[in-house]
C-alpha positions in Angstrom: -14.2 -2.2 -9.7 -11.4 -2.1 -12.2 -8.0 -3.0 -10.9 -5.2 -0.3 -11.1 -1.9 -0.9 -10.6 0.1 1.4 -8.9 2.0 3.6 -10.9 4.9 5.1 -8.3 6.6 2.6 -5.5 8.0 4.4 -2.5 12.0 4.6 -3.5 13.1 6.6 0.0 13.9 10.3 -0.8 13.6 10.0 -4.2 9.3 9.0 -4.1 6.3 8.6 -2.7 4.1 5.7 -3.4 0.8 5.7 -5.1 -1.1 2.9 -3.3 -3.7 5.1 -2.0 -4.4 6.9 -5.0 -4.5 3.6 -6.8 -7.1 1.9 -4.8 -9.2 4.9 -4.9 -9.3 4.8 -9.1 -9.7 1.3 -8.8 -12.8 1.4 -6.7 -14.5 4.1 -8.2 -13.1 2.8 -11.6 -11.7 5.7 -12.8 -9.3 4.9 -15.5 -7.0 8.6 -15.7 -4.9 10.5 -13.5 -7.6 12.8 -12.1 -6.6 11.6 -9.0 -3.7 13.8 -7.8 -0.2 12.0 -7.2 1.6 12.9 -3.3 4.4 15.0 -4.7 7.9 13.8 -3.2 8.3 16.6 -0.5 4.8 18.1 -0.5 3.3 17.7 3.3 0.5 15.1 3.7 -1.7 17.7 5.2 -1.7 19.3 1.6 -2.0 16.0 -0.8 -5.5 14.7 1.3 -7.3 18.1 1.2 -6.4 17.4 -2.3 -7.3 14.4 -2.8 -10.6 15.0 -0.5 -11.6 18.0 -3.6 -10.6 14.9 -6.4 -12.9 12.2 -4.7 -15.8 15.0 -4.0 -15.6 16.2 -7.1 -16.2 12.8 -8.5 -18.9 13.0 -6.4 -17.8 11.0 -3.2 -17.2 11.4 0.1 -14.6 9.7 1.7 -14.0 8.9 5.3 -11.3 6.7 7.2 -12.7 4.6 10.5 -10.4 2.5 12.6 -10.9 -0.9 13.0 -11.3 -0.6 16.7 -14.3 2.0 16.1 -16.3 -0.3 13.0 -20.0 -0.4 13.6 -22.4 -3.3 12.6 -22.5 -3.2 8.7 -20.5 -0.5 8.1 -18.2 -1.9 5.1 -21.4 -3.2 3.2 -20.0 -0.1 1.5 -23.3 0.1 -1.0 -22.3 3.2 -3.2 -19.2 0.8 -3.9 -20.0 -2.3 -4.2 -19.2 -3.7 -1.2 -15.7 -2.7 -1.7 -13.6 -0.1 0.6 -10.1 0.1 1.0 -8.2 -1.0 4.1 -4.5 0.2 5.2 -1.8 -1.3 7.7 1.6 -2.4 7.5 3.6 -3.3 4.2 5.6 -5.8 4.3 8.1 -3.8 2.7 8.5 -2.1 5.8 11.1 -3.0 8.9 10.6 -2.6 12.5 12.3 0.1 12.9 11.0 2.5 9.5 7.5 0.3 9.2 5.8 1.4 6.0 2.1 2.0 5.4 -0.3 1.1 2.7 -3.3 0.1 1.2 -5.4 -2.5 -0.7 -9.2 -3.1 -1.9 -11.1 -5.0 0.3 -14.0 -6.9 -0.2 -14.6 -9.3 2.9 -10.5 -9.5 2.7 -8.0 -8.6 -0.1 -9.6 -8.2 -3.4 -7.0 -6.6 -5.0 -3.3 -5.6 -4.0 -1.9 -2.8 -6.4 1.6 -3.2 -5.4 3.1 -4.9 -7.9 4.6 -7.2 -5.5 1.2 -8.3 -4.2 2.3 -9.1 -1.5 -0.9 -7.3 0.2 -0.7 -5.9 4.2 0.4 -7.3 7.3 -2.5 -6.3 9.6 -5.9 -4.0 9.4 -6.0 -0.5 11.2 -8.3 1.2 9.3 -10.8 1.2 6.6 -11.6 3.9 3.7 -15.3 4.1 2.7 -17.3 6.2 0.1 -20.5 7.4 -0.1 -21.9 9.0 -3.1 -22.7 12.3 -2.4 -26.5 13.3 -3.1 -26.4 16.7 -4.5 -29.5 19.1 -4.6 -31.2 18.6 -8.9 
């Protein structure tokens, strides 16, 4: 895991934060901008498809698991040395305007890409990477 800090932080109606993107770069040890940014005005579904394509191009598959649906040993993540994403509520959100945030997880928060290093308030979803086996 190579820690990659966010290059963009959320600013209402100005820019989307790139915590998810930074966590992916950290876990997959990518030091270039090969993972796309979520541009302001871009629908999340469109961005998600671009992200999955970029991750696949790097030889990995990504899937999310709700905490309530976790299976025993699912977070071992052998293809990424035990690192995965943890997603939950950001301490920068409010009760009326909650904000989501992603961090790198390995038996707890291993790295927070946000400059504040405040982490997350809870974990409701884990993002797991698996290598794609390609035929020779």
